[in-house]
C-alpha positions as CSV (number, residue, x, y, z in Angstrom):
1,X,21.1,111.5,214.5
2,X,22.9,108.6,212.8
3,X,26.3,109.2,211.3
4,X,26.9,108.1,207.7
5,X,30.0,106.0,208.1
6,X,31.9,103.7,205.8
7,X,34.4,102.8,208.6
8,X,34.4,103.2,212.3
9,X,35.1,106.7,213.7
10,X,37.1,106.7,216.9
11,X,36.9,109.8,219.1
12,X,39.6,109.9,221.7
13,X,41.0,112.2,224.4
14,X,44.3,112.1,226.1
15,X,45.5,113.3,229.5
16,X,49.2,113.7,229.7
17,X,52.3,114.8,231.5
18,X,52.4,118.0,229.4
19,X,51.8,119.5,226.0
20,X,54.9,118.6,224.0
21,X,54.4,115.4,222.0
22,X,58.1,114.9,221.5
23,X,58.7,114.9,225.3
24,X,55.5,114.2,227.2
25,X,53.7,111.0,227.9
26,X,50.1,109.8,228.1
27,X,48.7,109.1,231.6
28,X,45.1,108.4,230.5
29,X,43.4,107.8,227.2
30,X,39.7,107.3,226.5
31,X,38.4,106.1,223.1
32,X,34.8,106.3,222.0
33,X,34.5,104.2,218.9
34,X,31.4,104.7,216.7
35,X,30.9,101.6,214.6
36,X,29.5,101.6,211.1
37,X,26.1,100.7,212.5
38,X,26.4,103.6,214.9
39,X,26.7,101.5,218.0
40,X,29.5,102.7,220.3
41,X,32.2,101.1,222.4
42,X,34.3,102.9,225.0
43,X,37.8,101.9,226.0
44,X,39.4,103.9,228.8
45,X,42.8,103.2,230.4
46,X,45.3,104.8,232.6
47,X,48.9,104.6,231.8
48,X,52.1,104.6,233.8
49,X,54.1,107.3,231.9
50,X,57.4,106.1,233.4
51,X,58.2,109.7,234.2
52,X,57.0,112.1,236.9
53,X,53.8,114.0,236.3
54,X,54.4,117.7,237.0
55,X,52.4,118.8,240.0
56,X,50.8,121.7,238.2
57,X,49.7,119.4,235.4
58,X,48.2,116.9,238.0
59,X,46.2,119.8,239.4
60,X,44.5,120.3,236.0
61,X,43.5,116.7,235.2
62,X,43.5,115.3,238.7
63,X,45.9,112.4,238.0
64,X,49.0,112.1,240.3
65,X,52.0,109.9,240.2
66,X,50.5,107.6,242.8
67,X,47.4,107.1,240.7
68,X,49.3,105.5,237.8
69,X,52.2,103.9,239.6
70,X,50.7,100.4,239.3
71,X,49.3,100.9,235.8
72,X,50.7,99.3,232.7
73,X,53.0,101.4,230.5
74,X,51.9,102.5,227.1
75,X,54.2,99.9,225.5
76,X,52.5,97.2,227.5
77,X,49.1,98.3,226.3
78,X,50.0,99.4,222.8
79,X,48.9,96.3,220.9
80,X,45.4,96.4,222.6
81,X,45.0,100.1,221.7
82,X,46.2,99.5,218.2
83,X,43.7,96.7,217.7
84,X,40.8,98.8,219.1
85,X,41.7,101.5,216.6
86,X,42.0,99.2,213.6
87,X,40.6,100.7,210.4
88,X,39.2,103.7,212.3
89,X,39.0,107.3,211.2
90,X,39.9,109.5,214.2
91,X,38.0,112.3,215.9
92,X,38.6,114.5,218.9
93,X,38.8,118.0,220.3
94,X,42.0,119.8,219.2
95,X,43.3,116.3,218.2
96,X,45.1,117.5,215.1
97,X,47.5,119.7,217.0
98,X,47.9,117.5,220.2
99,X,46.2,114.2,220.7
100,X,47.0,112.6,217.3
101,X,50.7,113.7,217.3
102,X,51.2,112.4,220.9
103,X,49.4,109.1,220.2
104,X,51.6,108.6,217.1
105,X,54.7,109.4,219.2
106,X,53.8,106.9,221.9
107,X,53.3,104.1,219.3
108,X,56.7,104.9,217.8
109,X,58.3,104.8,221.2
110,X,56.6,101.4,221.6
111,X,58.2,100.4,218.3
112,X,54.9,100.2,216.6
113,X,53.8,102.2,213.6
114,X,50.3,103.8,213.8
115,X,49.6,104.0,210.1
116,X,47.7,107.2,209.2
117,X,47.3,106.3,205.6
118,X,43.6,106.6,204.6
119,X,42.6,107.7,208.1
120,X,40.5,110.9,208.1
121,X,40.7,113.2,211.1
122,X,37.6,114.9,212.3
123,X,38.6,117.7,214.7
124,X,35.5,119.0,216.5
125,X,37.5,122.0,217.7
126,X,38.3,123.1,214.2
127,X,34.6,123.0,213.2
128,X,33.7,124.8,216.5
129,X,36.4,127.5,216.2
130,X,35.5,128.2,212.6
131,X,31.8,128.3,213.1
132,X,31.5,129.4,216.8
133,X,34.8,130.2,218.5
134,X,34.6,128.9,222.1
135,X,36.0,126.3,224.6
136,X,34.8,122.8,225.0
137,X,32.8,123.7,228.2
138,X,31.2,126.6,226.3
139,X,30.7,124.4,223.2
140,X,28.8,121.8,225.3
141,X,26.7,124.5,226.9
142,X,26.1,126.2,223.5
143,X,25.3,123.1,221.4
144,X,23.9,120.7,224.0
145,X,22.4,123.1,226.5
146,X,24.1,121.3,229.4
147,X,26.9,122.0,231.9
148,X,30.0,119.9,231.4
149,X,30.6,118.0,234.7
150,X,34.0,116.5,235.5
151,X,35.9,118.5,232.8
152,X,39.4,117.3,232.3
153,X,38.4,113.7,232.9
154,X,39.2,112.0,229.6
155,X,36.0,110.0,229.4
156,X,33.8,113.0,230.4
157,X,35.6,115.2,227.9
158,X,35.4,112.8,225.0
159,X,31.8,111.9,225.6
160,X,31.0,115.6,225.6
161,X,33.0,116.0,222.4
162,X,31.0,113.3,220.6
163,X,27.7,114.9,221.7
164,X,28.9,118.3,220.5
165,X,29.9,116.8,217.2
166,X,26.4,115.4,216.7
167,X,24.8,118.7,217.6
168,X,27.1,120.5,215.2
169,X,25.9,118.3,212.3
170,X,22.3,119.2,213.1
171,X,22.9,122.9,213.7
172,X,24.9,123.6,210.6
173,X,22.9,121.3,208.2
174,X,22.5,123.5,205.1
175,X,24.3,126.5,206.6
176,X,26.7,128.4,204.3
177,X,30.2,129.4,205.2
178,X,32.5,131.8,203.4
179,X,36.2,131.0,203.7
180,X,39.0,133.6,204.0
181,X,39.6,133.1,200.3
182,X,36.0,134.2,199.6
183,X,34.7,130.7,198.7
184,X,31.2,130.1,199.9
185,X,30.0,126.5,200.6
186,X,28.0,124.3,202.9
187,X,30.8,122.5,204.6
188,X,29.2,120.8,207.5
189,X,27.6,117.6,206.1
190,X,27.2,114.1,207.4
191,X,30.1,112.8,205.5
192,X,33.5,112.0,207.1
193,X,35.5,112.6,203.9
194,X,34.1,116.1,203.5
195,X,34.5,116.9,207.2
196,X,38.1,115.6,207.2
197,X,38.9,118.1,204.4
198,X,37.1,120.9,206.2
199,X,39.1,120.3,209.4
200,X,42.4,120.5,207.7
201,X,44.2,123.7,208.9
202,X,47.5,123.5,206.9
203,X,49.6,121.6,204.5
204,X,51.7,119.8,207.2
205,X,53.4,116.5,206.3
206,X,54.5,115.9,209.9
207,X,52.2,116.8,212.7
208,X,54.6,119.3,214.2
209,X,54.5,121.3,211.0
210,X,58.3,121.1,210.5
211,X,57.8,119.8,206.9
212,X,54.9,121.1,204.7
213,X,53.9,121.1,201.1
214,X,54.3,124.3,199.2
215,X,51.8,125.6,196.7
216,X,53.3,123.3,194.1
217,X,52.9,120.2,196.3
218,X,56.6,119.9,197.0
219,X,58.0,118.9,200.4
220,X,59.7,121.8,202.0
221,X,61.2,122.7,205.4
222,X,59.0,125.1,207.5
223,X,61.6,126.2,210.0
224,X,65.2,127.2,210.5
225,X,67.8,128.3,208.0
226,X,66.3,126.2,205.2
227,X,62.7,127.3,205.6
228,X,60.9,127.2,202.3
229,X,63.6,125.1,200.6
230,X,62.8,121.6,199.2
231,X,63.8,118.8,201.5
232,X,65.4,116.8,198.7
233,X,67.5,119.9,197.7
234,X,68.7,120.4,201.3
235,X,69.6,116.7,201.6
236,X,71.6,117.0,198.4
237,X,73.6,120.1,199.4
238,X,73.6,120.0,203.2
239,X,73.3,116.4,204.5
240,X,74.7,117.5,207.8
241,X,71.3,119.2,208.4
242,X,69.6,115.9,208.2
243,X,72.1,114.4,210.7
244,X,71.5,117.3,213.0
245,X,67.7,116.8,213.0
246,X,68.0,113.1,213.5
247,X,70.2,113.6,216.6
248,X,68.3,116.5,218.1
249,X,65.1,116.9,220.1
250,X,62.7,116.7,217.3
251,X,59.6,114.4,217.4
252,X,60.0,110.8,216.2
253,X,57.2,111.6,213.8
254,X,59.2,114.4,212.2
255,X,62.3,112.3,212.0
256,X,60.4,109.4,210.4
257,X,58.9,111.7,207.8
258,X,62.3,113.0,206.9
259,X,63.8,109.5,206.9
260,X,61.0,108.3,204.5
261,X,61.7,111.2,202.2
262,X,65.4,110.5,202.1
263,X,64.9,106.8,201.5
264,X,62.4,107.5,198.7
265,X,64.7,110.0,197.1
266,X,67.6,107.5,197.3
267,X,65.6,104.8,195.6
268,X,64.9,107.1,192.6
269,X,68.6,107.4,191.9
């Protein structure tokens, strides 16, 4: 089936040194860009992470230190990747919790900002887990009737993710879903704006969920001694808390969000 797109939709998958965006690094990234006319382009690269890949992690994705030793670093490839993702919405499997935060973190390390303004995120895992809780391998079998070969290869995984997404749109066309709040709707439609809203799982402002919006839409801390308090209120009464965060092992994305809030608040005075 053809997707109804107003801008390109870039599905991507990352293999990395681990699962912590603030600490770990990309070793392989594959992007399948679906253009507005539904033609597709794939861009797959390996990356020298500049740090050792833990052996147990290499056993999962099959990429060892020797395999990426001669590859370009992320910083050296960042402009090419940024250009390939220009004006794209994003899609992936579990991408909201992992791939997007790690990608943003890598761009920030490369001193480039990956602007998320007006980018919708289609997380195939969120659709899948809400409608049919399973793994990617099971999803591919369930939706596409095929066995996933070469799982944990970035290109194989993201190609399977794209095929699962197309099958989801067909399977749930016209199917009702009742939310935990008791609201019944037909959420799976061939519209990226609606799907982006459906895939949202929380009110996070940063991708780590350290800063969220409360029910009144205010920016509040979601951790530590100031959990639930407005960020601007904390900055006013405990500026040392801001300094502690900025000098601690929080993600660059979290630090940038808090820095932006502080600057915006200062400009209002």
